[in-house]
C-alpha positions as CSV (number, residue, x, y, z in Angstrom):
1,M,2.5,21.0,-2.6
2,S,2.5,22.2,0.8
3,F,2.9,21.3,4.4
4,E,0.6,22.2,7.3
5,H,0.4,21.9,11.1
6,A,-1.5,18.8,12.2
7,P,-5.1,19.3,14.0
8,D,-5.2,19.3,17.6
9,L,-6.1,15.8,19.1
10,P,-8.2,15.3,21.8
11,A,-6.4,15.7,25.3
12,W,-6.7,12.0,26.3
13,L,-5.0,10.8,22.8
14,G,-2.6,13.8,22.5
15,A,-1.0,12.7,26.0
16,E,-0.3,9.0,24.4
17,M,0.9,11.2,21.1
18,P,3.2,14.0,22.4
19,F,5.3,14.3,18.8
20,R,5.5,16.7,16.2
21,R,2.7,16.0,13.6
22,G,2.0,17.6,10.2
23,V,-0.3,17.4,7.0
24,Y,1.1,16.7,3.6
25,R,-0.8,18.3,0.5
26,G,0.8,17.2,-2.7
27,G,-2.0,15.3,-4.3
28,P,-5.4,14.6,-4.3
29,Y,-5.6,13.2,-0.9
30,A,-4.0,14.5,2.7
31,I,-1.3,12.7,4.4
32,H,-1.1,12.9,8.3
33,F,2.3,12.1,9.3
34,L,4.2,12.0,12.8
35,D,8.1,13.6,12.2
36,E,9.8,13.4,15.6
37,G,13.7,13.9,15.9
38,A,16.7,14.5,13.9
39,G,19.3,12.4,12.3
40,L,18.9,9.5,9.9
41,P,15.3,8.9,8.9
42,V,13.5,6.1,9.8
43,L,10.1,5.2,7.9
44,L,7.6,3.6,10.2
45,Q,4.6,2.6,8.0
46,H,1.3,0.7,9.6
47,G,-0.8,-1.5,8.1
48,N,-4.5,-2.7,8.5
49,P,-6.9,-1.2,10.4
50,T,-4.3,1.0,12.6
51,W,-2.6,4.2,12.0
52,S,0.5,6.2,13.3
53,Y,-0.7,5.6,17.2
54,L,0.6,2.2,16.8
55,W,4.1,2.9,16.8
56,R,4.4,5.4,19.7
57,K,5.7,3.1,22.2
58,V,8.7,2.6,19.8
59,I,8.9,6.4,18.8
60,R,9.4,6.8,22.8
61,R,12.1,4.2,22.6
62,L,13.9,6.3,19.9
63,A,14.0,9.5,21.2
64,G,17.5,11.0,22.0
65,T,19.1,8.4,19.8
66,G,19.6,10.3,16.7
67,V,17.4,9.3,14.2
68,R,14.4,11.3,12.8
69,V,11.1,9.0,13.0
70,I,8.4,9.5,9.9
71,A,5.3,7.9,10.5
72,P,2.7,8.7,7.9
73,D,-1.1,7.4,8.1
74,L,-2.3,5.6,4.8
75,V,-4.7,7.2,2.9
76,G,-8.1,6.1,4.2
77,L,-6.5,5.4,8.0
78,G,-6.0,7.6,10.8
79,L,-6.0,11.2,10.3
80,S,-5.0,11.1,6.6
81,D,-8.1,11.8,4.1
82,K,-10.6,9.1,3.7
83,P,-11.9,8.3,0.2
84,R,-15.4,7.2,0.0
85,D,-14.6,4.8,-3.0
86,A,-13.4,1.4,-1.9
87,A,-11.6,0.9,-5.3
88,V,-9.2,3.7,-4.8
89,H,-7.1,1.2,-2.2
90,T,-4.5,-0.7,-4.2
91,L,-1.3,-1.5,-3.3
92,T,0.2,0.5,-6.0
93,F,-2.2,3.7,-4.9
94,H,-0.9,3.5,-1.4
95,A,3.0,3.1,-2.6
96,E,2.7,6.2,-4.7
97,Q,1.2,8.4,-1.8
98,I,3.8,7.3,0.4
99,E,6.2,8.1,-2.4
100,G,4.9,11.6,-2.8
101,L,5.6,12.0,1.1
102,V,9.3,10.3,1.3
103,R,10.0,12.8,-1.8
104,A,8.4,16.0,-0.6
105,L,10.3,15.4,2.8
106,K,13.6,14.8,0.6
107,L,14.4,11.7,2.8
108,D,18.1,10.2,2.2
109,R,19.5,7.0,3.4
110,A,16.4,6.4,4.6
111,T,15.6,2.9,7.0
112,I,12.4,1.4,6.4
113,V,10.5,-0.2,8.7
114,G,7.2,-2.2,7.8
115,Q,4.5,-4.2,9.4
116,D,1.3,-5.9,8.1
117,W,0.4,-4.0,4.9
118,G,3.4,-1.2,5.7
119,G,5.6,-4.2,4.4
120,P,4.6,-4.5,1.0
121,V,3.5,-0.4,0.7
122,L,7.3,0.6,1.7
123,G,8.7,-2.5,-0.3
124,L,7.0,-0.9,-3.4
125,V,8.3,2.7,-2.4
126,A,11.8,0.8,-2.3
127,A,11.3,-0.9,-5.7
128,R,10.5,2.3,-7.2
129,N,13.3,4.3,-5.4
130,P,16.2,2.3,-4.6
131,E,18.2,5.1,-4.4
132,L,16.3,6.2,-1.4
133,V,16.5,3.2,0.9
134,H,19.5,1.9,2.5
135,G,18.0,-0.3,5.5
136,A,15.3,-2.1,6.4
137,V,13.0,-3.5,9.3
138,F,10.2,-5.8,8.6
139,A,7.7,-7.2,11.3
140,N,4.8,-9.6,10.6
141,T,4.3,-8.9,6.9
142,G,4.4,-10.6,3.8
143,L,6.6,-9.5,0.8
144,A,6.8,-12.5,-1.7
145,A,4.0,-12.8,-4.5
146,P,1.8,-15.4,-4.6
147,R,2.7,-18.4,-6.9
148,R,-0.8,-20.2,-6.8
149,A,-4.1,-19.0,-5.6
150,G,-4.0,-19.9,-1.9
151,T,-6.5,-20.2,0.9
152,L,-8.1,-17.2,2.6
153,S,-7.5,-16.8,6.4
154,W,-11.0,-16.2,8.0
155,F,-10.5,-12.5,8.5
156,H,-10.0,-12.1,4.6
157,R,-12.9,-14.4,3.9
158,L,-15.0,-12.3,5.5
159,A,-13.9,-8.9,3.7
160,N,-14.9,-10.7,0.3
161,T,-18.1,-11.8,1.7
162,P,-20.8,-9.4,0.1
163,L,-23.4,-8.1,2.7
164,I,-21.6,-9.4,5.5
165,S,-18.3,-7.4,5.0
166,D,-20.5,-4.0,4.9
167,L,-22.2,-5.1,8.0
168,L,-19.2,-6.1,9.6
169,F,-16.5,-3.4,8.7
170,R,-18.9,-0.4,8.2
171,V,-21.4,-1.1,10.7
172,L,-19.3,-2.9,13.7
173,N,-15.9,-0.9,13.1
174,F,-14.7,-4.4,12.5
175,P,-11.6,-5.6,13.1
176,I,-11.0,-3.2,15.9
177,P,-13.5,-4.3,18.6
178,V,-11.4,-8.0,18.2
179,M,-7.9,-6.2,17.7
180,D,-6.8,-8.0,21.1
181,R,-7.4,-11.8,19.6
182,V,-4.7,-11.6,17.6
183,Q,-2.4,-10.7,20.2
184,G,0.1,-12.8,22.2
185,D,-1.0,-10.6,25.0
186,R,-4.5,-10.0,24.8
187,S,-4.1,-7.0,27.5
188,S,-2.0,-5.2,25.4
189,I,-4.9,-4.1,23.4
190,G,-7.4,-3.2,26.0
191,R,-10.3,-0.8,26.3
192,A,-7.9,2.2,26.1
193,E,-6.2,1.0,23.1
194,K,-9.3,0.3,21.0
195,K,-10.9,3.9,22.0
196,A,-7.9,5.2,20.2
197,Y,-7.5,2.9,17.3
198,R,-11.4,3.7,16.9
199,Y,-11.3,7.5,16.9
200,P,-9.9,8.0,13.3
201,L,-13.0,5.7,12.3
202,R,-15.9,6.8,14.7
203,H,-17.9,7.9,11.6
204,V,-19.4,5.2,9.9
205,R,-18.5,6.9,6.5
206,D,-14.6,6.8,7.1
207,R,-14.6,3.0,7.2
208,I,-14.2,2.2,3.7
209,A,-10.3,1.5,4.1
210,P,-10.5,-1.5,6.5
211,M,-12.6,-3.5,4.2
212,A,-10.7,-2.1,1.2
213,L,-7.2,-3.2,2.5
214,A,-8.3,-6.5,3.8
215,R,-9.8,-7.3,-0.2
216,M,-6.3,-6.1,-1.5
217,V,-4.7,-9.5,-0.4
218,P,-4.8,-11.8,-3.6
219,T,-7.8,-14.0,-4.1
220,S,-6.2,-15.2,-7.7
221,L,-2.9,-14.7,-9.8
222,D,-4.7,-12.0,-11.9
223,H,-5.7,-9.8,-8.7
224,P,-4.1,-6.0,-9.1
225,S,-2.0,-6.8,-5.8
226,V,0.2,-9.6,-7.8
227,E,2.1,-7.9,-10.0
228,P,3.1,-5.1,-7.4
229,M,4.1,-7.9,-5.3
230,R,6.5,-9.0,-7.7
231,Q,8.1,-6.1,-7.7
232,V,8.6,-6.1,-4.2
233,E,9.8,-9.4,-4.0
234,A,12.3,-8.6,-6.9
235,W,13.3,-5.5,-4.7
236,A,13.7,-7.6,-1.5
237,S,15.6,-10.6,-3.1
238,S,18.2,-8.1,-4.5
239,F,18.5,-5.6,-1.8
240,P,22.1,-5.0,-0.5
241,G,21.5,-3.1,2.5
242,P,21.2,-4.1,6.3
243,V,17.9,-5.8,7.4
244,R,16.7,-7.1,10.4
245,L,13.4,-9.1,11.3
246,V,11.1,-8.9,14.4
247,W,8.7,-11.4,14.4
248,G,5.7,-12.2,16.8
249,R,5.2,-16.0,16.6
250,T,1.8,-16.4,18.2
251,D,0.3,-13.7,15.5
252,P,-2.6,-16.2,14.1
253,I,-2.5,-14.1,10.7
254,L,1.3,-14.1,9.8
255,G,2.9,-15.8,12.3
256,R,4.0,-18.4,10.2
257,G,5.3,-16.2,7.6
258,L,8.7,-15.6,9.1
259,K,9.8,-18.3,6.7
260,S,8.9,-16.5,3.4
261,V,10.4,-13.0,4.5
262,H,13.5,-14.6,5.8
263,R,14.1,-16.4,2.4
264,L,14.2,-13.1,0.7
265,F,16.8,-11.7,3.4
266,P,19.0,-15.1,4.0
267,G,21.4,-12.9,5.6
268,A,19.1,-10.8,8.2
269,A,19.3,-11.0,12.0
270,V,15.9,-12.5,13.4
271,V,14.5,-11.6,16.4
272,E,11.4,-14.1,17.3
273,T,9.3,-13.3,20.2
274,Q,6.1,-14.6,21.6
275,A,4.1,-11.6,20.3
276,G,1.1,-11.4,18.3
277,H,0.2,-9.8,15.3
278,F,0.5,-5.7,16.6
279,L,3.9,-6.7,18.2
280,Q,4.5,-2.8,18.6
281,E,2.2,-2.9,21.5
282,E,3.9,-6.0,23.0
283,V,7.6,-6.1,22.1
284,P,8.6,-2.2,21.5
285,E,12.0,-2.5,22.5
286,A,12.8,-5.4,20.2
287,L,11.4,-3.4,17.4
288,A,13.8,-0.4,18.5
289,E,16.8,-1.9,19.0
290,A,16.5,-3.6,15.7
291,I,16.0,-0.2,14.1
292,L,19.0,1.3,15.5
293,A,21.1,-1.5,14.6
294,V,20.0,-1.0,10.9
295,V,20.6,2.5,11.3
296,S,23.9,2.4,12.7
297,E,25.0,-0.1,9.8
298,V,23.5,2.3,7.5
299,D,25.8,5.1,9.1
300,S,28.7,3.0,9.0
301,R,28.7,2.1,5.5
302,Q,28.2,5.8,4.5
303,K,31.3,6.6,6.3
304,A,33.2,3.8,5.0
305,R,32.4,4.9,1.4
306,T,32.9,8.5,2.3
307,A,36.6,7.8,3.8
308,G,37.4,5.3,0.5
309,R,36.2,8.4,-1.6
310,I,38.6,10.6,0.2
311,R,41.5,8.0,0.0
312,Q,41.0,8.0,-3.6
313,E,41.0,11.4,-4.2
């Protein structure tokens, strides 16, 4: 197990991400991550097809607020290693990789923040390590296991179509060219942002993960994602810590998923916005405010427990 300095970024990209970065080598694949600030840990997890760059606006708003922000790149995406075998990519696999990083960093009383596949990945990490997670923020994600085989979205139908999927994902670098189309404000992901999202996937050989993660969406009740999603749902429905939900209602992929997630956290405060799927690009302030509110409550609960123990002694 080892930590290394991350390789330099091109100047144009480094200017957008002036954060402390590292590489964790504790398993078969290296994980690139941002590690910025000091204080109670906040674990930010992106989904498909993005990377830690997605959180840059949120991280800027968290600067100087007394939190330590950890934002890993999923294996296959960002600057993490990129396996050539699509079968590697399962929900359990990704949770195990992030779990290894979290344990190596020795995080304690963490607040998890997940969007898109980042929600189930961190949900499964929490289910496997409930003592590590004390608060949560979720945004445009899904945490409930399917009860029946559902109808796939156009995006996921394409990902499961032979030949067409290879052409779209591996040759045309899909869905990065059309990321703006799932936004409330399409200008929030313009030419510069697409260039940054395209950078880690600029080589055809590295474009396995976007297609593979799209195929992680269950197509039947015996799909490999179903059982780990049941574990995620069980954790969520019994989680005692503070939770906030921030939602982009104009998201054509998961905009209607708020009710399902809120059902798991009926006491969670909800912030609804007119943002789209990648709401980190449109409403970073709403996410930062939700994160700080949860971290504050995590801290208050810990202080109350400590005070209670002192009184008993």
